[in-house]
SERO-4910 file (N, C-alpha, C, O; in steps of 0.05 Angstrom, whole numbers):
BEGIN
 pado doro    nc1    nc2    nc3   cac1   cac2   cac3    cc1    cc2    cc3    oc1    oc2    oc3
  Unk    A   -816    102   -693   -806    117   -717   -825     95   -742   -830     71   -743
  Unk    A   -830    121   -761   -853    110   -783   -829    106   -804   -809    121   -806
  Unk    A   -834     84   -821   -820     79   -841   -830     93   -866   -853    101   -869
  Unk    A   -809     94   -885   -822    114   -906   -833     92   -934   -821     72   -943
  Unk    A   -853    102   -942   -869     79   -958   -847     75   -982   -832     93   -989
  Unk    A   -847     47   -993   -833     41  -1017   -839     54  -1041   -861     63  -1046
  Unk    A   -816     56  -1059   -825     76  -1084   -823     51  -1107   -807     32  -1103
  Unk    A   -840     51  -1129   -841     30  -1138   -852      3  -1140   -873      0  -1127
  Unk    A   -844    -15  -1151   -858    -48  -1145   -834    -62  -1141   -814    -57  -1155
  Unk    A   -833    -81  -1124   -815    -93  -1113   -813   -121  -1136   -833   -123  -1151
  Unk    A   -795   -137  -1138   -800   -159  -1154   -796   -182  -1134   -782   -180  -1113
  Unk    A   -809   -205  -1142   -809   -229  -1131   -785   -248  -1133   -779   -257  -1155
  Unk    A   -772   -254  -1112   -748   -270  -1116   -756   -297  -1131   -738   -304  -1146
  Unk    A   -777   -312  -1131   -780   -331  -1145   -789   -332  -1173   -781   -346  -1191
  Unk    A   -810   -312  -1172   -825   -315  -1200   -811   -281  -1219   -812   -279  -1243
  Unk    A   -803   -264  -1203   -794   -243  -1214   -820   -223  -1226   -818   -208  -1246
  Unk    A   -842   -226  -1212   -866   -214  -1222   -869   -191  -1207   -865   -192  -1183
  Unk    A   -876   -170  -1216   -889   -143  -1200   -909   -149  -1181   -927   -166  -1186
  Unk    A   -907   -136  -1157   -935   -142  -1139   -956   -124  -1141   -951   -101  -1148
  Unk    A   -981   -132  -1134  -1001   -118  -1140  -1001    -91  -1121   -989    -87  -1100
  Unk    A  -1016    -75  -1134  -1021    -48  -1116  -1028    -52  -1088  -1015    -43  -1070
  Unk    A  -1054    -70  -1085  -1066    -77  -1054  -1044    -89  -1038  -1044    -84  -1014
  Unk    A  -1026   -103  -1047  -1012   -118  -1032   -989   -101  -1024   -980   -106  -1001
  Unk    A   -975    -78  -1041   -961    -59  -1034   -975    -33  -1015   -961    -15  -1006
  Unk    A   -995    -34  -1011  -1006    -16   -998  -1010    -31   -968  -1005    -17   -949
  Unk    A  -1017    -52   -964  -1020    -68   -941   -987    -70   -930   -983    -66   -906
  Unk    A   -968    -75   -944   -943    -76   -935   -938    -50   -926   -927    -50   -904
  Unk    A   -943    -29   -936   -930      2   -921   -947      6   -903   -938     20   -885
  Unk    A   -975     -2   -897   -985      4   -874   -979    -14   -853   -980     -5   -830
  Unk    A   -972    -36   -856   -959    -54   -837   -931    -36   -822   -926    -34   -798
  Unk    A   -919    -29   -840   -892     -8   -835   -898      7   -821   -884      5   -800
  Unk    A   -918     28   -820   -925     41   -805   -938     40   -785   -939     61   -772
  Unk    A   -953     18   -776   -954     12   -753   -935     -3   -730   -939     -8   -706
  Unk    A   -912    -10   -748   -887    -23   -730   -879     -5   -705   -875     19   -711
  Unk    A   -876    -10   -683   -866      9   -667   -834     -1   -664   -828    -25   -660
  Unk    A   -818     17   -665   -790     13   -659   -778     25   -630   -777     49   -625
  Unk    A   -770      6   -615   -755     17   -590   -731     18   -591   -719      9   -610
  Unk    A   -718     30   -572   -691     39   -573   -673     18   -551   -687      2   -538
  Unk    A   -649     19   -547   -634     -6   -531   -645     17   -506   -649     41   -504
  Unk    A   -647     -8   -487   -653     -7   -462   -631     15   -440   -608      6   -437
  Unk    A   -637     36   -429   -621     49   -411   -600     33   -397   -607     12   -385
  Unk    A   -573     40   -398   -557     28   -375   -549     38   -349   -548     62   -344
  Unk    A   -541     19   -329   -541     34   -308   -526     64   -303   -535     83   -289
  Unk    A   -509     62   -314   -495     87   -324   -513    116   -327   -515    137   -315
  Unk    A   -523    105   -350   -547    126   -355   -570    130   -340   -581    152   -340
  Unk    A   -579    108   -324   -593    112   -303   -585    132   -275   -600    147   -263
  Unk    A   -559    127   -270   -550    144   -249   -546    178   -257   -541    195   -240
  Unk    A   -548    181   -287   -541    203   -295   -567    221   -293   -570    244   -286
  Unk    A   -589    200   -303   -617    211   -299   -621    218   -271   -626    241   -263
  Unk    A   -618    201   -258   -621    209   -227   -609    235   -214   -621    251   -199
  Unk    A   -577    238   -224   -568    261   -216   -577    287   -228   -580    309   -218
  Unk    A   -582    280   -256   -601    305   -266   -623    317   -243   -623    340   -234
  Unk    A   -641    298   -239   -666    298   -229   -655    319   -204   -664    342   -200
  Unk    A   -637    308   -190   -622    317   -158   -616    347   -167   -626    368   -158
  Unk    A   -596    344   -186   -588    379   -190   -610    395   -199   -610    417   -187
  Unk    A   -628    394   -216   -643    406   -228   -666    412   -207   -676    434   -206
  Unk    A   -675    392   -190   -699    396   -179   -689    411   -151   -706    422   -137
  Unk    A   -664    411   -145   -660    417   -120   -650    449   -116   -651    461    -95
  Unk    A   -641    459   -142   -644    490   -149   -665    507   -137   -687    507   -148
  Unk    A   -661    522   -117   -683    536   -107   -691    557   -119   -713    567   -115
  Unk    A   -672    566   -138   -676    587   -153   -687    582   -181   -707    594   -189
  Unk    A   -674    567   -194   -683    562   -221   -702    536   -226   -714    531   -247
  Unk    A   -702    520   -203   -711    498   -205   -745    499   -201   -758    479   -206
  Unk    A   -757    522   -192   -781    522   -185   -797    539   -204   -788    559   -215
  Unk    A   -822    530   -207   -842    542   -224   -836    542   -255   -836    562   -269
  Unk    A   -830    513   -265   -815    517   -286   -841    503   -306   -858    490   -294
  Unk    A   -842    505   -331   -857    494   -347   -846    463   -347   -824    457   -337
  Unk    A   -860    448   -358   -856    414   -361   -833    421   -383   -810    420   -374
  Unk    A   -836    426   -402   -814    431   -429   -790    441   -421   -767    434   -429
  Unk    A   -797    461   -400   -769    477   -391   -754    458   -376   -729    456   -379
  Unk    A   -767    443   -359   -758    431   -331   -742    407   -349   -717    405   -349
  Unk    A   -759    391   -365   -743    364   -381   -723    374   -401   -712    355   -414
  Unk    A   -716    395   -407   -704    402   -429   -675    406   -412   -654    396   -421
  Unk    A   -677    422   -386   -654    423   -367   -639    395   -360   -615    390   -363
  Unk    A   -659    380   -351   -655    354   -348   -638    340   -369   -617    328   -364
  Unk    A   -651    343   -395   -636    331   -419   -608    345   -420   -588    331   -424
  Unk    A   -606    370   -417   -582    383   -419   -561    369   -405   -540    359   -413
  Unk    A   -574    369   -376   -549    360   -354   -541    328   -367   -518    319   -364
  Unk    A   -561    315   -379   -554    290   -381   -534    285   -404   -516    268   -402
  Unk    A   -538    303   -428   -518    309   -447   -490    312   -438   -471    301   -449
  Unk    A   -487    333   -410   -466    340   -409   -439    315   -389   -415    314   -388
  Unk    A   -466    298   -377   -453    284   -359   -456    252   -373   -452    233   -358
  Unk    A   -463    247   -398   -476    222   -405   -444    204   -410   -422    214   -415
  Unk    A   -453    175   -406   -431    155   -411   -422    162   -444   -438    170   -461
  Unk    A   -392    155   -450   -388    151   -477   -410    134   -495   -420    113   -488
  Unk    A   -414    143   -514   -434    129   -528   -455    127   -530   -468    115   -547
  Unk    A   -463    142   -508   -496    144   -500   -514    171   -518   -504    193   -519
  Unk    A   -531    166   -526   -549    180   -548   -581    184   -542   -595    171   -556
  Unk    A   -591    197   -525   -617    196   -518   -629    226   -522   -618    248   -518
  Unk    A   -656    221   -532   -663    244   -535   -685    255   -506   -692    241   -487
  Unk    A   -691    279   -511   -708    286   -485   -730    275   -483   -739    278   -461
  Unk    A   -746    262   -497   -770    250   -493   -763    218   -474   -775    208   -455
  Unk    A   -738    208   -490   -727    186   -479   -715    187   -446   -714    168   -431
  Unk    A   -707    209   -440   -696    219   -411   -720    223   -400   -719    211   -378
  Unk    A   -744    235   -402   -772    245   -394   -784    221   -385   -793    217   -362
  Unk    A   -785    199   -409   -799    172   -405   -785    156   -381   -796    147   -361
  Unk    A   -756    152   -388   -743    139   -370   -743    141   -336   -740    124   -319
  Unk    A   -748    173   -335   -741    183   -307   -777    179   -301   -784    178   -277
  Unk    A   -792    178   -313   -824    173   -305   -822    147   -292   -833    142   -271
  Unk    A   -807    127   -308   -807     98   -296   -794     93   -273   -803     75   -258
  Unk    A   -770    110   -268   -758    105   -248   -769    120   -224   -768    109   -202
  Unk    A   -778    140   -225   -804    152   -204   -820    132   -196   -820    128   -172
  Unk    A   -837    117   -210   -860    100   -210   -849     72   -194   -863     60   -177
  Unk    A   -823     63   -203   -817     41   -190   -802     52   -163   -795     36   -146
  Unk    A   -797     78   -160   -785     85   -133   -805     84   -112   -801     73    -90
  Unk    A   -828     97   -119   -851     99   -107   -857     72    -95   -852     66    -71
  Unk    A   -869     55   -112   -877     31   -106   -859     18    -91   -870      7    -73
  Unk    A   -830     15    -91   -810     -3    -75   -801     14    -50   -785      6    -33
  Unk    A   -811     35    -50   -809     50    -22   -828     52     -5   -826     56     19
  Unk    A   -855     46    -21   -879     40      1   -874     13     10   -879      9     34
  Unk    A   -863    -14     -8   -861    -32      7   -843    -24     30   -852    -22     53
  Unk    A   -821    -20     25   -799     -9     45   -809     -3     69   -802    -16     89
  Unk    A   -827     19     70   -834     32     92   -850     10    106   -846      2    129
  Unk    A   -870      1     90   -887    -23    109   -870    -45    119   -878    -57    138
  Unk    A   -850    -51    109   -831    -71    123   -816    -59    148   -810    -72    169
  Unk    A   -809    -30    143   -804    -18    166   -818    -13    188   -809     -9    210
  Unk    A   -844    -14    180   -866    -12    203   -867    -39    214   -878    -40    236
  Unk    A   -863    -52    209   -871    -83    216   -843    -89    245   -845   -103    265
  Unk    A   -823    -74    237   -803    -73    258   -798   -101    272   -799   -105    296
  Unk    A   -790   -120    250   -781   -149    260   -757   -148    275   -735   -138    268
  Unk    A   -764   -162    299   -739   -163    314   -716   -187    302   -723   -210    296
  Unk    A   -690   -178    303   -671   -191    290   -663   -189    259   -648   -203    247
  Unk    A   -679   -166    250   -671   -167    225   -655   -136    214   -664   -115    222
  Unk    A   -637   -138    201   -620   -124    193   -637    -99    174   -661    -98    170
  Unk    A   -617    -79    163   -627    -65    142   -623    -77    115   -637    -69     97
  Unk    A   -606    -94    113   -604   -108     88   -626   -130     82   -635   -136     60
  Unk    A   -633   -141    109   -656   -159    110   -678   -147    102   -692   -160     86
  Unk    A   -686   -123    110   -715   -106    103   -714   -101     79   -735   -101     66
  Unk    A   -691    -97     67   -689    -85     37   -694   -108     20   -706   -104     -1
  Unk    A   -685   -135     27   -691   -162     13   -716   -169     12   -726   -183     -6
  Unk    A   -729   -160     32   -759   -164     36   -778   -152     19   -796   -163      7
  Unk    A   -770   -126     21   -782   -102      0   -784   -105    -28   -803    -98    -42
  Unk    A   -753   -123    -40   -751   -125    -63   -769   -154    -69   -780   -156    -91
  Unk    A   -771   -175    -50   -791   -200    -56   -816   -194    -58   -829   -208    -73
  Unk    A   -827   -175    -45   -854   -159    -49   -858   -146    -69   -881   -144    -80
  Unk    A   -835   -133    -78   -840   -123   -106   -840   -136   -127   -851   -131   -148
  Unk    A   -824   -159   -121   -820   -176   -145   -840   -198   -151   -834   -215   -168
  Unk    A   -866   -199   -137   -890   -213   -134   -900   -206   -159   -908   -224   -174
  Unk    A   -899   -178   -168   -920   -169   -194   -895   -164   -212   -902   -169   -235
  Unk    A   -872   -156   -211   -855   -152   -233   -822   -148   -227   -819   -135   -206
  Unk    A   -803   -154   -237   -772   -152   -233   -767   -124   -220   -778   -103   -228
  Unk    A   -752   -126   -201   -742    -98   -193   -714    -95   -204   -697   -112   -199
  Unk    A   -711    -74   -219   -682    -70   -235   -677    -44   -238   -669    -34   -259
  Unk    A   -682    -29   -211   -668      0   -209   -656      1   -175   -659     20   -159
  Unk    A   -646    -18   -170   -630    -21   -144   -610     -2   -137   -604      7   -115
  Unk    A   -597      3   -166   -576     22   -170   -588     55   -167   -576     73   -155
  Unk    A   -609     56   -179   -627     86   -176   -635     83   -142   -630    104   -131
  Unk    A   -639     74   -132   -658     72   -109   -638     78    -87   -647     94    -71
  Unk    A   -611     67    -83   -584     68    -70   -576     98    -79   -560    108    -64
  Unk    A   -584    111    -98   -571    134    -99   -596    156    -93   -590    179    -84
  Unk    A   -620    150    -95   -644    170    -87   -657    160    -56   -675    174    -46
  Unk    A   -645    136    -42   -667    132    -23   -658    156      6   -676    156     23
  Unk    A   -645    166     11   -640    183     24   -657    207     20   -664    219     41
  Unk    A   -665    216     -5   -679    238     -6   -707    245      7   -723    228     13
  Unk    A   -712    272     12   -731    270     27   -763    264     16   -784    260     29
  Unk    A   -756    265    -12   -779    258    -30   -795    227    -20   -819    222    -18
  Unk    A   -769    210    -15   -781    186    -11   -776    180     16   -763    160     21
  Unk    A   -784    193     32   -784    193     62   -813    174     69   -833    175     55
  Unk    A   -810    159     92   -833    147    109   -855    163    107   -876    152     98
  Unk    A   -856    185    113   -880    200    115   -895    211     85   -919    215     81
  Unk    A   -873    214     65   -878    220     39   -891    196     28   -911    199     14
  Unk    A   -883    174     33   -885    149     18   -923    140     23   -934    122     10
  Unk    A   -934    157     42   -962    142     45   -979    156     17   -994    175     19
  Unk    A   -973    143     -6   -982    148    -29   -993    126    -44   -990    102    -38
  Unk    A  -1008    136    -65  -1018    113    -89  -1000     97   -100   -992    108   -121
  Unk    A   -988     70    -96   -977     56   -111   -979     49   -137   -961     40   -152
  Unk    A  -1002     53   -141  -1004     52   -167  -1005     71   -189  -1011     66   -213
  Unk    A   -998     93   -180   -993    113   -204   -989    108   -232   -979     87   -240
  Unk    A   -997    127   -247   -990    113   -271   -965    131   -288   -950    141   -272
  Unk    A   -961    134   -309   -939    150   -322   -945    179   -325   -927    194   -332
  Unk    A   -969    187   -319   -983    218   -321   -961    234   -313   -956    255   -325
  Unk    A   -943    228   -290   -924    248   -278   -910    255   -299   -905    279   -297
  Unk    A   -899    243   -324   -877    248   -342   -889    279   -356   -874    295   -366
  Unk    A   -913    281   -353   -921    303   -376   -918    333   -351   -919    355   -362
  Unk    A   -916    331   -325   -913    351   -305   -885    357   -297   -876    334   -296
  Unk    A   -865    374   -290   -850    369   -276   -855    373   -245   -878    376   -239
  Unk    A   -835    372   -221   -842    379   -202   -845    400   -194   -824    411   -201
  Unk    A   -861    420   -181   -870    444   -176   -848    461   -152   -842    485   -153
  Unk    A   -841    437   -131   -829    448   -111   -808    437   -101   -811    421    -82
  Unk    A   -782    444   -110   -754    427   -100   -756    411   -118   -762    416   -141
  Unk    A   -751    382   -105   -758    359   -112   -780    339   -106   -780    315   -107
  Unk    A   -799    358   -100   -826    339    -87   -846    352   -107   -849    376   -109
  Unk    A   -861    328   -122   -878    339   -145   -902    341   -133   -905    338   -108
  Unk    A   -923    346   -154   -946    359   -153   -964    339   -126   -960    315   -121
  Unk    A   -979    353   -114   -994    341    -92   -986    329    -73  -1000    313    -61
  Unk    A   -955    335    -64   -943    313    -47   -926    340    -33   -915    337    -11
  Unk    A   -924    360    -43   -908    383    -33   -910    381      1   -888    381     12
  Unk    A   -927    379     14   -934    393     43   -926    372     60   -921    376     84
  Unk    A   -925    342     46   -912    320     64   -893    314     71   -887    300     90
  Unk    A   -873    328     49   -838    331     68   -839    340     84   -852    361     84
  Unk    A   -823    329    114   -816    343    137   -801    367    136   -805    387    151
  Unk    A   -783    365    117   -763    381    109   -760    395     89   -740    390     77
  Unk    A   -771    410     82   -782    424     57   -761    443     45   -750    460     59
  Unk    A   -755    439     19   -724    452     11   -735    489      9   -757    500      9
  Unk    A   -710    496      7   -711    527      9   -727    537    -18   -726    525    -40
  Unk    A   -738    555    -12   -761    573    -31   -744    592    -51   -724    603    -43
  Unk    A   -751    594    -72   -739    613    -91   -739    634    -78   -715    637    -73
  Unk    A   -755    657    -67   -751    683    -52   -734    680    -30   -721    699    -22
  Unk    A   -733    655    -17   -710    654     11   -685    654     -2   -667    668      6
  Unk    A   -683    635    -25   -657    635    -36   -650    665    -42   -630    674    -31
  Unk    A   -663    678    -57   -659    699    -67   -648    726    -43   -631    744    -44
  Unk    A   -662    720    -28   -659    741     -2   -631    736     10   -614    752     17
  Unk    A   -631    702     11   -600    704     25   -580    709     11   -561    722     21
  Unk    A   -581    700    -15   -561    709    -33   -553    745    -34   -532    757    -34
  Unk    A   -583    753    -36   -577    789    -32   -566    798     -9   -554    819    -10
  Unk    A   -570    780     19   -563    792     36   -530    786     42   -515    800     55
  Unk    A   -520    760     28   -493    751     32   -480    772     14   -459    783     23
  Unk    A   -491    781    -11   -476    804    -27   -473    833    -14   -453    847    -17
  Unk    A   -491    840     -1   -494    863     19   -477    862     36   -464    883     40
  Unk    A   -470    840     53   -453    839     69   -424    837     64   -407    844     80
  Unk    A   -420    826     39   -397    826     28   -386    855     18   -364    865     23
  Unk    A   -406    863      3   -400    899      0   -394    913     19   -377    931     15
  Unk    A   -405    910     47   -404    922     68   -372    924     76   -359    944     83
  Unk    A   -363    896     75   -343    886     92   -317    893     65   -293    887     68
  Unk    A   -326    903     44   -302    904     25   -282    922     29   -259    918     22
  Unk    A   -288    939     39   -270    965     47   -253    953     67   -228    953     64
  Unk    A   -265    941     88   -242    931    115   -223    913    103   -198    914    107
  Unk    A   -238    895     85   -220    877     69   -197    889     54   -175    879     56
  Unk    A   -201    911     39   -186    924     26   -160    936     43   -138    936     31
  Unk    A   -161    944     63   -148    962     85   -135    938     89   -114    938     77
  Unk    A   -140    913    105   -124    893    116    -99    878     96    -77    869    101
  Unk    A   -119    881     69   -105    870     45    -72    895     48    -49    888     55
  Unk    A    -82    919     40    -66    929     39    -43    934     67    -20    942     61
  Unk    A    -49    931     88    -35    932    109    -10    899    106     14    896    105
  Unk    A    -36    882    105    -16    855     98      7    854     74     29    844     74
  Unk    A     -4    868     56     21    876     30     47    890     43     70    882     43
  Unk    A     36    915     55     62    933     67     76    917     84    101    920     84
  Unk    A     65    899    102     81    885    123     96    861    107    119    854    110
  Unk    A     83    853     92    104    830     76    125    842     56    142    827     45
  Unk    A    125    870     51    143    882     29    167    891     58    191    891     52
  Unk    A    159    899     85    175    904    102    193    885    109    217    890    114
  Unk    A    181    858    109    188    837    122    207    825     99    222    806    104
  Unk    A    206    834     81    224    828     53    250    842     56    271    829     59
  Unk    A    248    867     55    267    887     55    284    873     81    308    867     81
  Unk    A    267    870    104    289    866    131    304    839    123    328    834    129
  Unk    A    288    820    108    303    794    104    325    799     87    347    788     91
  Unk    A    322    817     65    341    824     44    369    833     58    392    825     53
  Unk    A    362    851     77    381    866     89    399    851    113    420    859    122
  Unk    A    385    828    120    395    808    139    415    791    124    435    782    135
  Unk    A    407    788     98    421    764     78    448    779     76    470    769     82
  Unk    A    443    810     64    465    824     60    488    822     84    510    816     77
  Unk    A    484    826    104    495    830    131    511    806    133    536    804    131
  Unk    A    490    784    138    504    755    135    528    749    117    549    738    122
  Unk    A    518    760     94    541    753     64    564    769     73    586    758     70
  Unk    A    564    793     84    589    807     93    602    795    117    625    798    124
  Unk    A    588    785    125    600    774    150    613    752    147    634    748    161
  Unk    A    604    729    125    611    705    116    638    710     98    657    695     98
  Unk    A    634    729     86    661    745     70    688    748     86    710    739     80
  Unk    A    679    766    111    702    771    131    710    755    145    733    761    154
  Unk    A    699    729    153    708    707    166    726    691    149    746    679    157
  Unk    A    715    692    121    733    678    100    754    692     97    773    678     92
  Unk    A    759    715     99    785    732     95    802    730    120    826    729    119
  Unk    A    788    729    139    807    722    168    816    693    164    840    689    167
  Unk    A    798    672    157    809    646    154    826    641    135    837    620    139
  Unk    A    834    657    108    853    654     93    873    665    100    895    655     93
  Unk    A    872    688    116    893    703    128    908    681    151    933    681    154
  Unk    A    897    667    163    904    651    192    915    628    169    940    627    170
  Unk    A    905    612    152    920    592    140    944    602    125    964    588    122
  Unk    A    943    628    117    966    636    102    990    640    126   1012    629    123
  Unk    A    984    653    143   1006    654    168   1011    628    175   1034    622    178
  Unk    A    994    610    178   1001    585    189   1022    571    170   1040    556    177
  Unk    A   1014    579    147   1039    561    125   1061    577    127   1083    568    121
  Unk    A   1059    600    134   1087    618    135   1102    608    157   1126    606    156
  Unk    A   1087    599    177   1103    591    201   1116    566    199   1137    559    209
  Unk    A   1099    551    184   1109    516    179   1131    524    161   1153    513    165
  Unk    A   1127    539    143   1153    545    122   1171    552    133   1192    543    123
  Unk    A   1177    575    163   1195    588    171   1206    558    186   1228    551    177
  Unk    A   1193    540    206   1205    519    216   1221    503    203   1243    497    211
  Unk    A   1207    494    173   1226    477    170   1248    489    148   1264    474    136
  Unk    A   1247    517    146   1273    529    135   1292    530    160   1316    527    159
  Unk    A   1280    535    181   1305    530    207   1311    505    213   1328    501    230
  Unk    A   1298    485    202   1308    455    206   1333    451    185   1354    438    188
  Unk    A   1325    464    166   1343    456    139   1369    469    148   1389    456    145
  Unk    A   1370    499    160   1390    517    164   1407    498    188   1431    496    188
  Unk    A   1389    486    204   1400    475    230   1419    451    214   1443    449    218
  Unk    A   1408    435    199   1413    415    188   1441    423    173   1459    406    174
  Unk    A   1445    446    159   1468    448    149   1489    453    167   1511    442    165
  Unk    A   1484    469    185   1502    480    206   1513    452    211   1534    445    201
  Unk    A   1502    439    225   1507    407    234   1527    395    216   1548    385    225
  Unk    A   1520    396    191   1538    385    172   1561    398    168   1581    384    164
  Unk    A   1564    430    170   1590    445    177   1604    440    192   1628    441    190
  Unk    A   1588    433    218   1607    432    245   1620    402    247   1640    396    261
  Unk    A   1605    385    230   1617    354    231   1644    359    213   1666    350    218
  Unk    A   1639    374    192   1659    373    172   1687    388    176   1708    383    164
  Unk    A   1680    410    201   1701    421    215   1716    400    230   1740    394    229
  Unk    A   1690    387    248   1707    373    270   1725    347    251   1745    338    262
  Unk    A   1719    337    231   1732    316    218   1753    322    206   1773    307    205
  Unk    A   1752    344    196   1781    361    187   1799    364    209   1823    360    207
  Unk    A   1786    371    233   1809    377    257   1817    352    262   1842    350    263
  Unk    A   1801    329    266   1803    305    276   1829    292    256   1851    283    264
  Unk    A   1823    295    233   1842    287    206   1873    297    217   1893    283    213
  Unk    A   1875    318    227   1898    332    224   1910    321    253   1934    318    253
  Unk    A   1898    315    273   1907    311    294   1915    276    288   1936    267    297
  Unk    A   1898    260    275   1901    237    275   1929    229    253   1942    208    254
  Unk    A   1935    252    235   1955    247    218   1989    259    227   2010    262    214
  Unk    A   1983    264    255   2011    279    264   2027    246    271   2017    226    282
  Unk    A   2056    249    261   2065    230    275   2083    236    298   2101    253    301
  Unk    A   2070    212    319   2077    222    341   2108    225    351   2117    243    365
  Unk    A   2125    198    336   2154    199    336   2166    226    332   2183    235    347
  Unk    A   2158    237    314   2169    268    304   2159    291    322   2168    314    318
  Unk    A   2141    289    342   2131    316    360   2156    317    381   2175    301    382
  Unk    A   2151    339    396   2168    338    418   2163    320    437   2143    306    432
  Unk    A   2177    314    460   2171    298    479   2144    300    499   2129    283    508
  Unk    A   2146    330    503   2123    342    521   2098    343    506   2077    344    519
  Unk    A   2096    342    479   2071    347    458   2062    317    459   2037    314    459
  Unk    A   2080    291    459   2071    265    454   2049    253    466   2032    240    454
  Unk    A   2050    260    494   2025    249    509   1996    264    501   1974    253    504
  Unk    A   1999    288    491   1981    309    482   1965    292    467   1942    283    472
  Unk    A   1983    288    444   1969    278    415   1968    252    420   1953    242    403
  Unk    A   1978    234    436   1968    212    439   1941    208    451   1924    193    441
  Unk    A   1938    224    473   1909    229    481   1885    236    469   1862    227    473
  Unk    A   1895    258    449   1871    260    434   1868    245    411   1845    245    402
  Unk    A   1885    232    401   1884    205    382   1860    182    394   1841    171    384
  Unk    A   1870    183    415   1858    159    433   1825    166    436   1807    150    435
  Unk    A   1824    190    441   1790    201    446   1775    198    414   1754    186    409
  Unk    A   1792    210    395   1781    208    370   1772    176    362   1752    170    350
  Unk    A   1790    159    372   1787    134    362   1762    128    375   1742    122    362
  Unk    A   1761    130    402   1738    120    422   1714    135    409   1693    123    408
  Unk    A   1716    155    401   1686    170    394   1682    162    367   1660    166    357
  Unk    A   1704    150    349   1690    136    319   1688    108    327   1678     93    310
  Unk    A   1693     98    347   1686     67    350   1709     47    348   1704     24    345
  Unk    A   1739     56    349   1766     45    341   1774     44    369   1766     62    384
  Unk    A   1789     26    377   1806     26    396   1829     43    397   1842     43    376
  Unk    A   1838     57    416   1855     78    415   1886     58    413   1889     34    414
  Unk    A   1906     80    411   1931     71    409   1941     61    435   1925     68    452
  Unk    A   1962     46    445   1971     37    469   1993     61    479   2009     73    465
  Unk    A   1991     64    501   2009     84    519   2037     82    526   2051     99    537
  Unk    A   2046     57    516   2075     48    522   2098     67    509   2097     76    486
  Unk    A   2119     72    525   2134     86    512   2162     69    513   2169     52    529
  Unk    A   2174     76    494   2206     61    483   2225     60    508   2248     51    506
***
């Protein structure tokens, strides 16, 4: 980023004098030659750049035979859609960063492939990765492990593809990949070549044709399914109405039974009351009769009735819990 030439003369803080024009022109020239670097890409930004490469280059229809500007414009658009909060990178910055990542990936994967070919016994996959990092860092620090973990399974960096010149320069940033995600000069080294544009279009067209030919059958099946669902819904509604009527009938019968039961209970209670009343009336009549017998003066009754009344009075006394009069005659 170039600085703007200063306007007018600047004052010296110590003497307050004006700068000579020659000094001013030299300082402006120095400002023009100063290179301003932006902040380094974060790991999150690097991962978005890698995702942009994978999504743009793997599209078999739109990702093939693009110009450099068009390809990297799509990568930059993808980056802007998925960038972390606060990130603001130009297309040139994204293009330059991807070129650096590719160069480091190619170099590191070359070291990793060499370590794998040694096939040293007793070493795990992590041990081989660590050895590759040590080999890489003999010349420079390895700072894209996060990118390697995201891209290491891609066919572009397979062992067969990695038989390349690890000292490739940044010239790749001027030309985009020309076939899937394999770049120029290395298309035929990938054992699993990505699907081409024509093949992808034929597959899409075939899928569309098959879909169109089967649309009529699908519509018929859908109509039959809708009719069946309506019939089932109607049957369910009828069954609900039938069950509702049965429930109402059962409720009426239950209420009638409870009413009858209540009436019978009331009848029994009424009969008990009536019986109790009759018993009380009988007891009253009995007490009245007993009172009449007990009130008779035995001395005034005829002799032939004396024993009768004495016996009756004795029975009444015994029934009432009293001892009867003696049966001695004068």
